[in-house]
C-alpha positions as CSV (number, residue, x, y, z in Angstrom):
1,X,14.9,18.6,3.2
2,X,15.5,15.6,5.5
3,X,15.6,15.3,9.3
4,X,16.2,12.7,12.0
5,X,13.9,12.7,15.0
6,X,14.3,10.4,18.0
7,X,11.1,8.6,19.2
8,X,10.2,6.5,22.1
9,X,9.9,2.7,21.5
10,X,6.6,2.2,21.0
11,X,-22.5,-13.3,-4.3
12,X,-19.5,-15.2,-4.8
13,X,-18.4,-18.4,-6.4
14,X,-17.4,-21.3,-4.2
15,X,-13.8,-20.6,-5.2
16,X,-14.2,-17.0,-4.0
17,X,-15.9,-18.1,-0.8
18,X,-13.0,-20.4,-0.1
19,X,-10.6,-17.5,-0.8
20,X,-12.2,-15.1,1.5
21,X,-12.7,-17.7,4.2
22,X,-9.0,-18.4,4.2
23,X,-7.3,-18.5,7.7
24,X,-4.7,-16.1,6.2
25,X,-7.0,-13.3,7.1
26,X,-6.1,-13.8,10.8
27,X,-2.8,-13.4,12.7
28,X,-1.5,-16.2,14.8
29,X,-3.0,-14.5,17.8
30,X,-6.4,-14.5,16.1
31,X,-6.6,-10.8,15.3
32,X,-8.3,-9.9,12.1
33,X,-6.0,-8.6,9.3
34,X,-8.1,-5.5,8.6
35,X,-6.3,-4.7,5.3
36,X,-7.4,-8.0,3.7
37,X,-11.0,-7.5,5.0
38,X,-11.0,-4.1,3.3
39,X,-9.8,-5.7,0.0
40,X,-12.7,-8.1,0.3
41,X,-15.2,-5.2,0.8
42,X,-14.0,-3.4,-2.3
43,X,-13.8,-6.5,-4.4
44,X,-17.3,-7.7,-3.5
45,X,-18.8,-4.2,-3.9
46,X,-17.5,-3.7,-7.4
47,X,-18.0,-7.4,-8.5
48,X,-21.7,-7.0,-7.8
49,X,-21.6,-4.0,-10.2
50,X,-19.9,-6.2,-12.9
51,X,-16.8,-3.9,-12.9
52,X,-14.3,-6.5,-11.8
53,X,-12.6,-8.1,-14.9
54,X,-13.1,-11.8,-15.4
55,X,-10.3,-13.8,-13.8
56,X,-9.1,-11.1,-11.4
57,X,-8.8,-12.0,-7.8
58,X,-6.9,-10.0,-5.1
59,X,-3.7,-11.7,-3.9
60,X,-3.8,-14.1,-1.0
61,X,-2.3,-13.0,2.4
62,X,1.4,-12.8,1.7
63,X,0.8,-13.0,-2.0
64,X,1.9,-10.7,-4.8
65,X,0.0,-8.5,-7.2
66,X,-2.5,-5.7,-7.4
67,X,-4.9,-5.2,-4.5
68,X,-7.7,-4.4,-6.9
69,X,-8.5,-4.0,-10.5
70,X,-11.7,-2.8,-12.3
71,X,-13.0,-1.7,-15.7
72,X,-14.0,1.9,-16.0
73,X,-14.5,4.5,-18.7
74,X,-11.4,6.3,-19.9
75,X,-12.4,9.9,-19.3
76,X,-9.4,11.1,-21.2
77,X,-11.0,9.7,-24.4
78,X,-13.0,12.3,-26.2
79,X,-16.5,11.4,-27.3
80,X,-17.5,13.1,-30.7
81,X,-20.5,15.4,-30.5
82,X,-23.8,13.6,-31.4
83,X,-22.0,10.2,-31.2
84,X,-24.0,7.3,-29.8
85,X,-20.8,5.8,-28.4
86,X,-20.1,6.0,-24.7
87,X,-16.3,6.2,-25.3
88,X,-13.7,3.6,-24.5
89,X,-13.1,1.8,-21.2
90,X,-10.0,0.4,-19.6
91,X,-8.8,-1.8,-16.8
92,X,-6.9,0.0,-14.0
93,X,-5.1,-1.3,-11.0
94,X,-5.6,0.2,-7.5
95,X,-3.6,-0.1,-4.3
96,X,-5.8,-0.2,-1.2
97,X,-5.0,1.2,2.2
98,X,-7.2,1.6,5.3
99,X,-5.8,4.9,6.6
100,X,-3.0,7.4,6.6
101,X,-1.3,5.4,9.4
102,X,-0.7,2.2,7.2
103,X,2.8,1.1,6.2
104,X,3.9,1.7,2.6
105,X,6.9,-0.7,3.0
106,X,8.3,-2.5,6.0
107,X,11.3,-4.8,6.7
108,X,13.5,-6.3,9.3
109,X,16.9,-4.7,9.9
110,X,20.1,-6.4,11.0
111,X,23.7,-5.7,11.4
112,X,25.8,-8.1,9.3
113,X,29.1,-6.1,9.1
114,X,26.8,-3.3,7.9
115,X,23.2,-2.3,8.5
116,X,21.0,-4.1,6.0
117,X,17.4,-4.8,5.3
118,X,16.3,-8.5,5.7
119,X,13.3,-10.7,6.0
120,X,11.1,-13.2,4.2
121,X,11.8,-14.3,0.7
122,X,8.2,-14.3,-0.6
123,X,7.5,-11.8,-3.4
124,X,5.6,-9.3,-1.1
125,X,8.5,-9.1,1.4
126,X,11.1,-8.7,-1.3
127,X,9.0,-6.0,-3.0
128,X,8.7,-4.0,0.2
129,X,12.5,-4.2,0.7
130,X,12.9,-3.1,-2.9
131,X,10.8,0.0,-2.1
132,X,12.7,0.8,1.0
133,X,16.1,0.3,-0.7
134,X,15.0,2.6,-3.5
135,X,14.2,5.2,-0.9
136,X,17.7,4.9,0.5
137,X,16.6,3.6,3.9
138,X,19.7,1.4,4.4
139,X,21.9,4.4,4.1
140,X,19.7,6.4,6.4
141,X,20.1,3.7,9.1
142,X,23.9,3.5,8.5
143,X,24.3,7.2,8.8
144,X,22.4,7.2,12.1
145,X,23.8,4.1,13.7
146,X,27.3,3.4,12.3
147,X,28.9,6.0,14.6
148,X,27.5,4.1,17.6
149,X,29.6,1.0,17.0
150,X,28.8,-2.7,16.6
151,X,25.6,-3.9,18.3
152,X,25.5,-6.8,20.6
153,X,22.5,-8.2,18.8
154,X,23.6,-8.8,15.2
155,X,23.7,-11.5,12.5
156,X,24.4,-14.8,14.1
157,X,23.9,-13.4,17.7
158,X,20.3,-13.4,18.6
159,X,18.9,-11.2,21.4
160,X,18.1,-14.4,23.5
161,X,21.8,-15.2,23.4
162,X,23.0,-12.0,25.1
163,X,22.5,-10.8,28.7
164,X,19.8,-8.4,29.8
165,X,22.6,-5.8,30.3
166,X,23.7,-6.1,26.7
167,X,20.2,-5.9,25.4
168,X,19.7,-2.8,27.4
169,X,23.0,-1.4,26.1
170,X,21.7,-1.9,22.5
171,X,18.4,-0.2,23.4
172,X,20.3,2.8,24.8
173,X,22.8,3.1,21.9
174,X,20.5,2.3,19.0
175,X,17.5,4.5,19.8
176,X,14.4,4.3,17.7
177,X,14.1,7.3,15.3
178,X,12.0,8.9,12.6
179,X,13.7,10.2,9.4
180,X,11.6,12.6,7.4
181,X,12.4,13.3,3.7
182,X,10.5,15.0,0.9
183,X,11.9,12.4,-1.5
184,X,9.9,9.5,-0.1
185,X,6.6,10.5,-1.6
186,X,7.7,10.4,-5.2
187,X,9.7,7.2,-4.6
188,X,6.6,5.6,-3.2
189,X,4.5,6.7,-6.2
190,X,7.1,5.3,-8.6
191,X,7.0,1.9,-6.8
192,X,3.3,1.5,-7.2
193,X,3.3,2.7,-10.8
194,X,5.9,-0.1,-11.4
195,X,3.3,-2.5,-10.0
196,X,0.8,-1.3,-12.7
197,X,-1.2,0.5,-10.0
198,X,-1.7,4.2,-11.1
199,X,-4.3,4.7,-8.3
200,X,-4.6,4.3,-4.6
201,X,-7.7,4.4,-2.4
202,X,-7.2,5.2,1.2
203,X,-10.4,4.3,3.0
204,X,-10.2,7.2,5.4
205,X,-9.3,9.8,2.8
206,X,-10.4,8.8,-0.7
207,X,-9.1,8.0,-4.2
208,X,-5.8,9.4,-5.6
209,X,-3.6,8.9,-8.6
210,X,0.2,8.5,-8.4
211,X,1.1,11.4,-10.7
212,X,-0.1,9.5,-13.7
213,X,-3.9,9.5,-14.4
214,X,-4.5,7.2,-17.4
215,X,-8.3,7.2,-16.9
216,X,-8.7,10.9,-16.5
217,X,-10.3,10.7,-13.0
218,X,-8.8,14.0,-11.9
219,X,-10.4,15.9,-14.8
220,X,-13.8,14.1,-14.4
221,X,-14.1,13.8,-10.6
222,X,-11.3,15.9,-9.1
223,X,-9.2,12.9,-7.9
224,X,-6.1,14.3,-6.2
225,X,-2.5,13.6,-6.9
226,X,-1.0,11.5,-4.1
227,X,2.4,13.2,-4.6
228,X,1.0,16.6,-3.8
229,X,-1.8,15.6,-1.4
230,X,0.6,13.8,0.9
231,X,2.7,16.5,2.6
232,X,5.5,14.2,3.6
233,X,6.5,10.6,4.5
234,X,8.7,9.3,7.3
235,X,11.0,6.3,7.7
236,X,10.5,4.9,11.2
237,X,13.3,2.6,12.6
238,X,12.8,0.8,15.8
239,X,14.4,-1.8,18.1
240,X,11.3,-3.4,19.6
241,X,10.4,-6.4,21.7
242,X,9.3,-9.5,19.7
243,X,8.9,-12.0,22.6
244,X,10.3,-12.8,26.0
245,X,13.9,-11.6,26.2
246,X,13.8,-11.0,22.5
247,X,14.4,-7.8,20.5
248,X,14.4,-7.1,16.8
249,X,15.2,-4.2,14.6
250,X,12.6,-3.1,12.0
251,X,11.8,-0.2,9.7
252,X,8.7,1.0,7.9
253,X,7.7,3.9,5.6
254,X,4.6,5.9,6.5
255,X,2.8,9.1,5.7
256,X,4.1,11.8,8.1
257,X,1.2,12.3,10.6
258,X,2.4,15.7,11.5
259,X,2.5,16.9,7.9
260,X,-0.8,15.1,7.0
261,X,-2.7,14.4,3.7
262,X,-5.4,16.3,1.9
263,X,-8.6,14.4,1.4
264,X,-9.7,13.5,-2.1
265,X,-13.3,14.4,-3.1
266,X,-14.3,10.8,-4.1
267,X,-13.8,7.4,-2.5
268,X,-14.2,3.9,-3.9
269,X,-16.2,3.1,-0.6
270,X,-19.0,5.4,-1.8
271,X,-21.8,3.3,-3.4
272,X,-23.2,6.3,-5.3
273,X,-19.7,7.0,-6.9
274,X,-19.4,3.2,-7.7
275,X,-22.8,3.3,-9.4
276,X,-21.8,6.4,-11.4
277,X,-18.7,4.6,-12.6
278,X,-20.8,1.6,-13.6
279,X,-23.2,3.7,-15.6
280,X,-20.4,5.2,-17.6
281,X,-18.5,1.9,-18.0
282,X,-21.5,0.0,-19.4
283,X,-21.9,2.6,-22.2
284,X,-18.3,2.1,-23.4
285,X,-17.9,0.6,-26.9
286,X,-15.5,-2.0,-25.5
287,X,-17.5,-2.9,-22.4
288,X,-17.2,-6.5,-21.3
289,X,-20.1,-8.8,-22.1
290,X,-21.7,-8.6,-18.6
291,X,-21.8,-4.8,-18.7
292,X,-22.9,-4.8,-22.4
293,X,-25.8,-7.0,-21.3
294,X,-26.8,-4.6,-18.6
295,X,-26.7,-1.8,-21.2
296,X,-29.0,-3.8,-23.5
297,X,-31.5,-4.3,-20.7
298,X,-31.9,-0.6,-20.0
C-alpha cells in the first residue's frame, strides 16, 4: 500500500585524535554534527575492548564506507560438545543512527525538463541518491507534481532570480508532502546490505539485522529484524527556505513516526552487552592477537 499525505513546510593514537578533532564534526553555523559524535562514542567504546579490527576507522564527515566494524563471535557456528574451542569469530559492519527520526537517504530535487534528484558528487551523496532512486522516489515526485505544470524555480532559474510572487506561486502549487510505502523498508535494507552492513544500531532503540544475520545475533541475543521491526517508512518531499529569498526542493527517506519501530532487546551502547561480546570474541579460535593476549592473561 502507498499513500500521499500533504504536510506543512516545516585512548587513541595521535592519528585518531586528529581524526576526531576534525572541524568536519561541526556545521558552518557551529552546531555539533551529532551523528559523527555518536560514531566516535561507539568506536572508542569498542576499541577499548579490542574489538575494532586493526586498520578500521569510521569515514570522515562526507566520506564513504561503513560507520562501524567490529570482531565478534559467529554464534551461527556450532561448538562441539566438550571442545575447548570458543568457536569462530568474524568481522561485521554496522550502520549507526541516533534515533528513529534520522534520514536514511536524502537529496536535492530539481526540475530539469523532468523532476530529478541532484546534489553533491561525493560518494556519500551519490550513494544516498542511489538509495532514493532504487526506492522509486523520482517517479513518486513526478506523479505528484507533473500535473501541476512547470515550476518557476527550476534548473537554470534560481529562486533568487524570480519575484516573490512567483516564489509564492511555487510554494502554493508544489506543496510539501509525505509518501508512505511498504516497499521502502526492504529497499533500505537491501541498500545497507550492499554496503556490507548487515546490522544497524539505532541509539534510541537498539541493534537490528537487515534480514540477514551472519553472526547469529538473533538466535543468541534476540536481535530483531529491521524489516519487520520498522512498521513503515516515508518519503518526505519539501520546498523549503535555504536563505534570504531562496527556496530549494529536497527529499528524504525516514521511518514513519506514526507507524513506529519495535525496540530491540540489546543495544551497542550498553557496556555490559559490549563486555559480553568481548568475552565471547576473545575465546574464538581465530581471535586477533590483541584479544588472544587477553585470553592468555585470564
